[in-house]
C-alpha positions in Angstrom: 80.6 109.6 127.2 80.6 110.9 123.6 78.3 108.7 121.9 75.7 110.3 124.4 76.5 114.1 123.9 76.2 114.2 120.5 74.0 113.0 117.7 75.1 112.4 114.3 72.6 112.9 111.6 72.1 111.2 108.3 72.6 114.8 106.4 75.6 115.5 108.7 77.0 112.3 108.1 77.0 112.5 104.3 78.2 116.1 104.5 81.4 114.7 106.4 82.0 111.6 104.2 81.9 113.9 101.1 84.6 116.2 102.5 86.7 113.0 103.3 86.3 111.9 99.9 86.9 115.1 98.0 90.3 115.9 100.6 91.8 112.6 101.1 89.7 110.0 98.5 88.7 108.0 101.6 85.2 106.3 101.3 83.4 106.2 104.4 80.5 103.5 104.2 77.6 103.7 106.8 79.6 100.8 108.7 82.4 103.3 109.3 79.6 105.5 111.3 80.3 104.7 114.9 84.2 105.1 114.0 83.8 108.5 112.7 81.2 109.3 115.5 83.6 108.7 118.0 86.8 110.2 116.5 85.2 113.3 115.5 83.4 113.6 119.0 86.5 114.5 120.6 87.0 117.4 118.2 83.5 118.7 119.1 84.2 118.8 122.6 87.9 120.3 121.8 86.0 123.0 119.9 83.2 123.7 122.5 80.6 122.9 119.8 77.2 121.0 120.7 76.5 119.1 117.7 77.5 117.9 114.4 75.7 120.2 112.5 78.2 123.2 113.9 81.0 121.6 112.9 80.0 120.6 109.2 79.3 124.8 109.1 82.8 125.3 110.6 84.6 122.9 107.9 82.4 124.7 105.0 83.1 128.1 106.1 85.7 130.6 105.5 87.6 129.8 108.3 87.1 126.1 107.5 90.7 125.2 106.3 92.3 125.4 109.6 90.0 122.7 111.1 89.9 120.7 107.7 93.7 119.3 108.7 92.4 118.2 112.2 89.3 116.5 110.8 91.5 114.8 108.2 93.9 113.6 111.1 91.1 112.4 113.1 89.6 110.2 110.8 92.5 108.9 109.2 93.0 105.3 110.6 97.1 104.7 111.5 97.5 101.1 112.2 101.2 99.8 111.7 104.1 98.0 113.2 107.7 97.2 112.6 108.3 94.6 110.2 104.9 94.1 109.4 104.4 91.6 106.5 107.8 90.4 106.9 108.1 88.7 103.6 108.4 92.0 101.9 111.5 92.8 104.0 112.9 89.4 103.1 112.3 90.4 99.3 113.9 93.6 99.6 116.9 91.7 100.8 117.2 88.7 98.9 115.9 90.2 95.6 115.4 93.9 95.3 118.6 95.1 96.7 121.2 92.5 94.7 119.1 93.6 91.7 119.8 97.4 92.4 123.2 97.1 93.0 123.7 95.7 89.8 121.4 98.0 87.5 122.3 101.1 89.5 126.2 100.3 89.7 127.0 103.2 87.8 124.9 105.9 89.5 125.5 104.1 93.1 121.8 105.7 93.7 119.0 104.1 95.6 115.6 105.6 96.3 112.6 104.0 98.2 109.2 105.7 98.8 107.1 104.7 102.0 103.7 106.3 100.8 101.3 106.3 103.7 104.0 105.5 106.3 101.8 106.4 109.2 103.7 106.6 112.3 107.1 105.7 111.2 107.7 102.0 111.6 107.6 101.2 107.8 110.2 103.2 106.6 112.5 102.5 109.5 112.1 99.0 108.8 113.2 99.6 105.5 116.2 101.6 107.0 117.1 98.7 109.2 116.7 96.0 106.4 119.2 97.8 103.9 121.9 98.5 106.6 122.0 95.0 107.9 121.9 93.2 104.6 124.7 91.0 103.4 125.5 93.6 100.6 127.5 96.7 101.7 125.8 99.8 100.8 129.2 101.9 101.5 129.7 104.5 98.9 126.1 104.6 97.8 123.9 107.5 98.0 120.7 105.8 99.5 117.5 107.9 100.4 114.1 106.9 101.9 111.3 109.4 101.6 108.3 108.5 104.0 105.1 110.7 103.6 101.9 110.4 105.2 98.6 112.6 105.1 98.1 112.8 108.8 100.6 115.8 110.2 100.5 114.4 113.7 102.0 111.0 113.0 104.6 112.4 110.6 105.6 114.8 113.6 105.7 111.6 115.7 108.0 109.5 113.0 110.2 112.0 112.6 111.4 112.0 116.2 111.8 108.5 115.9 110.9 107.3 119.6 108.6 104.6 120.4 107.1 102.7 123.7 108.9 100.1 124.3 106.7 97.6 123.6 106.1 98.5 119.9 109.7 97.8 119.5 109.1 94.1 120.7 108.6 93.5 116.8 112.2 94.4 115.8 114.2 91.3 115.4 116.3 91.4 118.6 119.6 91.7 116.7 118.3 94.8 114.9 117.0 96.1 118.1 120.3 95.7 119.6 122.3 97.5 116.7 119.6 100.2 115.5 117.9 101.5 118.7 118.8 102.8 122.4 116.8 102.5 125.4 115.4 105.9 127.2 113.6 105.4 130.1 110.9 102.6 129.2 110.9 104.1 125.3 113.2 103.0 122.2 114.8 105.8 120.1 115.8 105.0 116.3 119.5 105.9 116.1 121.4 108.3 113.8 122.5 105.4 111.2 118.5 104.7 110.4 117.3 108.2 111.1 119.9 109.6 108.7 118.6 107.4 105.7 114.8 108.9 105.9 113.2 112.2 105.1 109.9 112.8 106.4 107.1 115.0 104.9 103.5 115.4 105.0 101.8 114.7 101.4 98.1 114.0 100.3 98.4 111.5 98.0 95.5 113.1 95.8 97.0 116.2 95.4 100.3 117.2 93.2 103.5 115.4 94.1 106.6 117.9 94.7 109.1 115.1 94.2 110.4 113.9 90.4 111.5 110.7 91.3 112.2 108.3 89.6 112.0 105.7 92.8 113.7 102.3 92.7 111.1 101.2 95.0 107.5 102.0 96.4 106.0 100.8 99.6 102.1 101.6 99.4 100.8 98.9 102.0 97.4 98.9 103.2 96.5 102.5 102.0 94.4 102.0 98.6 91.9 99.8 100.6 90.0 103.0 101.9 89.9 104.2 98.2 87.4 103.5 95.5 88.1 102.2 92.1 88.7 105.0 90.3 91.0 106.5 92.6 92.8 103.6 93.0 93.5 103.6 89.1 94.6 107.3 88.9 97.1 106.6 91.8 98.6 103.2 90.4 99.1 105.1 87.2 100.8 108.0 88.9 103.0 105.1 90.7 103.7 103.6 87.7 105.0 107.0 86.4 107.3 107.9 89.3 108.8 104.2 89.3 112.0 103.5 87.1 111.5 101.1 84.4 111.3 97.7 86.2 110.9 99.4 89.5 109.0 97.5 92.2 106.0 98.4 93.8 104.6 96.8 97.4 101.1 96.7 98.3 99.2 95.4 101.6 98.1 91.8 102.0 94.6 92.6 101.3 95.3 94.6 98.0 95.8 93.8 94.8 96.1 95.2 91.2 93.8 93.0 89.2 91.7 95.0 86.9 93.1 98.2 88.4 96.0 98.7 86.0 98.1 96.7 83.7 101.3 98.9 84.1 102.5 96.8 86.9 102.8 93.0 86.9 102.7 90.5 90.0 106.4 89.2 90.6 105.9 87.7 94.1 103.3 87.9 97.0 101.9 91.3 97.0 105.0 92.8 94.9 104.6 94.0 91.3 107.0 95.5 89.1 106.6 98.1 86.4 106.3 96.8 82.9 105.2 99.7 80.8 
């Protein structure tokens, strides 16, 4: 067992926690110790290392950049599902899209960002919601940007193929319309894939896109950040949103005491106010 092979000493845990914080903004408390031990134990075995001190030296050394991405991928939690927190997609259909069809009628342009998209279920859910709504988007230029820190899950998301069990949370009419079965797996069809661009992005680093976005989904991401990092991130989101644009966060997140640039307009749904 990995747990019996490697000991994670306090000094090494502090070094690893500092690296995660500085490179990904993620706070690793002591209660995450067993999680980190298990995840990184696999990396030690793959690299033929015998202890965490060797791994820390590798990350801090001249050639550490190559392993740093594997390290971040290993400690990043990716838990998601299709149509998770369904009230957000109901709000998108009933409130946001009708509003955009009116406010953007001259440009006929719609831009949505799924930040921290994990393995892609969220952006595909957004795409299916847009394409199946009561309002026709024919003639509109609609694009969804989907980004994540973890390069492995981004590659998985871009393929658009999922185990059939994961697709069970897609409502049956949408599953029939937007997916095809392939030997026990479900593949997203071209209509949904064509709306989405997947890209690797570290939210703490520079953002290459210029915006503005009409809607940003950032759900169950900032819970891993400390308060100063959250304040900087939400301020950047506000800058990236168009005036009156929407920000949608996760069920356990709120912006109280974090920013006054976004006001609550629905259940974990905010709108830029300044």
